[in-house]
C-alpha positions in Angstrom: 36.1 12.0 -17.3 34.1 9.3 -18.9 31.7 10.8 -21.7 28.8 8.6 -20.0 29.8 10.0 -16.9 30.3 13.4 -17.9 26.5 13.1 -19.8 24.9 12.3 -16.2 27.0 14.6 -14.5 25.3 17.2 -16.9 21.8 16.3 -16.7 22.0 16.3 -13.1 23.1 20.1 -13.3 20.3 21.0 -15.2 17.9 18.8 -13.2 19.1 20.6 -10.7 18.3 23.9 -12.2 14.6 22.5 -13.1 14.3 21.8 -9.4 15.5 25.0 -7.8 13.3 26.8 -10.2 10.0 24.8 -9.7 10.9 24.8 -5.6 11.1 28.9 -5.8 8.8 29.8 -8.7 7.0 27.2 -9.4 6.0 25.1 -13.0 5.3 27.5 -15.3 8.9 29.0 -14.6 10.5 25.9 -16.2 11.1 27.3 -19.8 14.3 26.2 -21.7 15.8 29.4 -21.5 15.3 30.0 -17.4 16.5 26.6 -17.4 19.8 27.3 -19.4 20.6 30.6 -17.5 20.1 28.8 -14.0 22.4 25.9 -15.1 24.7 28.6 -16.8 24.7 26.7 -20.5 23.4 27.3 -23.5 19.7 26.5 -24.7 21.2 24.4 -27.3 23.1 22.3 -24.6 19.9 21.9 -22.6 18.0 20.7 -25.6 20.7 18.5 -26.2 20.4 16.4 -23.1 16.1 17.0 -22.7 13.9 16.9 -25.8 11.0 18.6 -23.9 9.7 20.0 -20.9 8.1 16.8 -19.4 12.0 15.1 -20.1 13.2 17.8 -17.9 10.4 17.5 -15.5 10.4 13.7 -15.2 14.5 13.7 -14.7 14.0 16.2 -11.7 11.0 13.6 -10.4 13.5 10.7 -10.4 16.3 12.4 -8.8 13.9 13.8 -6.0 13.0 10.3 -5.3 16.3 8.9 -5.5 17.3 11.3 -2.9 14.4 10.1 -0.5 15.3 6.4 -1.6 18.7 7.3 -0.2 17.6 8.9 2.8 15.7 6.0 3.8 18.4 3.5 3.0 20.4 5.5 5.2 17.7 5.1 8.0 17.5 1.5 7.5 21.1 1.0 7.8 21.1 2.8 11.1 18.3 0.9 12.2 20.1 -2.1 12.0 22.9 -1.1 13.3 21.3 0.4 16.4 19.0 -2.2 16.6 15.9 -0.1 16.6 12.5 -1.4 16.1 10.8 -1.8 12.4 8.6 1.0 13.3 11.2 3.6 14.3 13.1 3.1 10.9 9.5 3.6 9.2 8.6 6.6 11.3 11.8 8.3 10.5 11.4 7.1 6.8 8.3 8.7 6.3 9.7 12.0 7.8 11.7 12.5 4.8 8.7 12.3 2.5 7.2 15.6 5.1 7.8 19.5 4.0 9.5 19.6 7.4 12.4 21.9 6.3 13.4 24.1 2.8 14.8 21.1 1.0 12.0 19.1 1.7 9.2 21.7 0.7 11.0 21.8 -2.4 11.1 18.1 -3.0 7.5 18.7 -2.2 6.5 20.9 -4.9 8.8 19.5 -7.5 6.8 16.3 -6.6 3.3 17.9 -6.8 4.2 19.5 -10.1 4.9 16.4 -11.7 2.3 15.1 -10.2 0.1 17.7 -12.0 1.4 17.4 -15.4 0.9 14.1 -15.3 -2.8 14.4 -15.6 -2.1 15.2 -19.1 0.4 13.0 -20.2 0.0 9.1 -19.8 3.6 8.2 -20.0 4.4 10.8 -16.6 1.0 9.1 -15.4 2.6 5.6 -15.7 5.8 6.8 -13.9 3.6 8.0 -10.7 1.6 4.9 -10.6 4.5 3.1 -10.5 6.0 5.3 -7.9 3.1 5.3 -5.7 2.6 1.6 -5.8 6.5 1.3 -5.3 5.7 3.4 -2.1 2.9 1.1 -0.5 4.9 -2.1 -1.6 7.7 -1.1 0.4 5.7 0.0 3.6 3.8 -3.2 2.7 6.7 -5.5 3.3 7.7 -3.4 6.9 4.9 -4.4 8.0 5.4 -8.1 6.9 8.9 -8.0 8.6 7.1 -6.5 11.2 5.2 -9.8 11.4 8.5 -12.3 11.1 10.0 -9.8 14.2 6.8 -10.1 16.3 6.1 -6.4 16.1 2.8 -7.0 14.0 0.1 -9.4 14.7 -0.1 -12.1 12.1 -3.9 -11.5 11.4 -2.8 -7.5 9.8 -3.2 -6.8 6.2 -0.2 -5.6 4.9 -1.2 -4.2 1.8 -4.5 -2.3 3.7 -1.9 -1.0 6.6 0.5 0.2 3.8 -2.6 2.2 2.2 -3.4 3.8 5.0 0.1 4.8 6.5 0.5 6.4 2.4 -2.6 8.1 2.5 -1.8 9.7 5.8 1.6 10.8 4.5 0.4 12.2 1.7 -2.2 14.2 3.5 0.0 15.3 5.9 2.5 16.6 3.5 -0.1 18.5 2.0 -1.3 20.1 5.0 2.2 20.6 6.5 2.9 22.5 3.2 0.1 24.7 2.7 0.4 25.8 6.5 4.1 25.2 7.6 3.6 27.4 10.6 0.3 26.4 11.6 -1.4 25.0 14.5 -3.5 22.2 15.6 -5.4 22.8 19.2 -3.0 25.2 19.8 0.0 22.9 18.9 2.4 23.5 16.2 1.2 21.2 13.2 4.6 20.0 12.5 4.3 18.4 16.0 0.7 17.5 15.5 1.9 15.7 12.3 4.6 13.4 13.9 2.2 12.5 16.3 -0.8 11.7 14.1 1.9 9.4 12.0 3.2 7.7 15.7 -0.3 6.9 16.4 -1.0 5.1 12.9 2.4 3.0 13.2 1.5 2.4 16.7 -1.7 1.0 15.6 -0.3 -1.4 12.9 3.2 -2.6 15.1 1.4 -3.2 18.3 4.0 -6.1 19.3 7.7 -6.4 20.7 10.7 -6.7 18.6 12.5 -10.4 18.9 14.8 -9.5 15.9 17.6 -8.7 18.5 16.7 -10.7 21.2 19.9 -12.8 22.4 
């Protein structure tokens, strides 16, 4: 294995250990010795690849973000292949950000731990800001594409729509994490969350898609 590939693989293994510690025990559990133990390597090797706890958390956060992007790319490819409406692809992509299973609950904890840490670290804060801006930008692009195919009315403000959708997703993620088995009006909170997300998207993507018409 080339050195560069080996280097990347080792960093990924260490980041996986960080994600597991954050997901199961919280940010305070992320200490070099604990990470080394979780990864099955020496403390010195962890310090060789990562200079600080913030470096560890940043890389773990980047991996979570990349995993989300890959899942979204999969939904986009599937939607194109099956000729789905843009709103349907956006809906399923956004569900990837909601803590609806153990894996996504773990990702949620890593993300929130990173955001909390970024409050006191300008470098981490810039990464958090850029990631949020990129997320809203992708939503705005989806709205623009909806205009092109007829799903979104021409007078809809894409940036405003993106901000509204992003805010809803963030709020739903927080509530679903805090009360995964909660209920709203006698219905499971997860089902209500999905319904609210659908309603929000239906308020933006109000038209019919012309993209796949023959």
